[in-house]
Residue, then its C-alpha position, 0 to 999 in steps of 0.5 A: m815169805a817163808l824161810r826155806l832150808l836147802y842142803p846140797a844133798y837135795f841136788d847130788v846126782s850120786l844120791t838116791r831119793k831115799e838118801g836125800r836127793r829131792v830133785a829129778k836125777d837129770k837136774a842134779v849135779d855131781h858134787p854140789d857144794i854150798a858155794r855153788l848152791a849160793r851162787a845159783i840162788r843169787a842168780l834167781g835174785l834171792s838172798p841166800t844165808q849159808e849156815d854151818k849145819k849138817y844134813p840130818g841124813r848125812w850128818y857125817d858129811a860137813s856140807g852146810r846149808i842155805s836159808v833163803e826167804y822165798a814166797g813159793t813152795k819149797e818144791d818150786l824153789l828146788k826146781a828153780v835152783a836145780e835149773k840154775l845149777 
């Protein structure tokens, strides 16, 4: 299992891919926050850990991040979490 780091910016529909969104626009949501992200990860049966870190591309936005142990690829995890959001 590998430690995966997820930021709310990965799922923000208002951001472009260049600005940090990592999921398809139709799977992204408005104003994702760390609590909503943690709930979606728990719904997948995983144990998220919230961290007080900032997304490097948006350092001025104090949104936090989630770390989670996941055996698959980060892209698979992003898709699964996006479906739960």
